[in-house]
C-alpha positions as CSV (number, residue, x, y, z in Angstrom):
1,X,-27.0,-1.1,-0.2
2,X,-27.4,-2.6,-3.7
3,X,-23.9,-1.6,-4.7
4,X,-22.4,-3.0,-1.5
5,X,-24.2,-6.3,-2.1
6,X,-23.1,-6.4,-5.7
7,X,-19.4,-5.7,-4.8
8,X,-19.5,-8.2,-2.0
9,X,-20.8,-10.9,-4.3
10,X,-18.3,-10.1,-7.0
11,X,-15.5,-10.4,-4.5
12,X,-16.6,-13.3,-2.5
13,X,-16.8,-15.5,-5.6
14,X,-20.3,-16.5,-4.7
15,X,-22.0,-18.8,-7.1
16,X,-24.3,-17.1,-9.6
17,X,-26.8,-19.8,-9.1
18,X,-27.1,-19.4,-5.4
19,X,-26.4,-15.7,-4.8
20,X,-27.2,-13.9,-8.0
21,X,-30.0,-13.9,-10.5
22,X,-30.5,-12.7,-14.1
23,X,-28.3,-9.7,-15.0
24,X,-26.4,-9.9,-11.7
25,X,-24.7,-13.1,-12.8
26,X,-23.3,-11.3,-15.8
27,X,-22.3,-8.3,-13.6
28,X,-20.3,-10.7,-11.4
29,X,-18.6,-12.3,-14.4
30,X,-17.8,-8.9,-16.0
31,X,-15.7,-7.8,-13.0
32,X,-14.3,-11.0,-11.6
33,X,-11.0,-10.9,-13.6
34,X,-10.5,-7.2,-12.7
35,X,-11.0,-7.9,-9.0
36,X,-8.5,-10.7,-9.2
37,X,-6.0,-8.6,-11.2
38,X,-6.2,-5.3,-9.3
39,X,-7.5,-6.1,-5.8
40,X,-5.9,-9.5,-5.0
41,X,-3.9,-7.9,-2.2
42,X,-7.1,-7.3,-0.2
43,X,-8.3,-9.8,2.3
44,X,-11.8,-11.1,1.7
45,X,-12.8,-9.7,5.1
46,X,-11.6,-6.2,4.1
47,X,-15.2,-5.0,3.6
48,X,-17.2,-3.8,0.6
49,X,-15.8,-0.3,0.7
50,X,-12.2,-1.5,0.5
51,X,-13.0,-3.5,-2.7
52,X,-15.1,-0.7,-4.2
53,X,-12.3,1.8,-3.5
54,X,-9.8,-0.6,-5.2
55,X,-12.0,-0.9,-8.3
56,X,-12.5,2.9,-8.4
57,X,-8.7,3.5,-8.0
58,X,-8.1,1.3,-11.1
59,X,-11.2,2.5,-13.0
60,X,-9.3,3.7,-16.0
61,X,-7.6,0.3,-16.3
62,X,-10.7,-1.9,-15.8
63,X,-12.2,-3.8,-18.6
64,X,-15.0,-2.0,-20.5
65,X,-17.5,-4.5,-19.2
66,X,-16.6,-4.0,-15.6
67,X,-16.6,-0.2,-16.0
68,X,-20.1,-0.5,-17.4
69,X,-21.2,-2.5,-14.3
70,X,-19.9,0.2,-12.1
71,X,-21.5,2.9,-14.2
72,X,-24.8,1.1,-14.4
73,X,-24.9,0.7,-10.6
74,X,-24.0,4.4,-10.0
75,X,-20.6,3.7,-8.6
């Protein structure tokens, strides 16, 4: 559930001040550009699994910071 919430917030563009706290804000920032770069074709309503699958498909090309976020969250 934690991973789904993290991915949903990353992809929805939710404000760090309203949706995230502490390290979660830096997690969102770490992956935002990768989500825009690799997963832009997905509709926001595609669901958490679609976005997570997209990031996993491009894992080797993700920024080191975003890969770390996925690793740290067991994804």
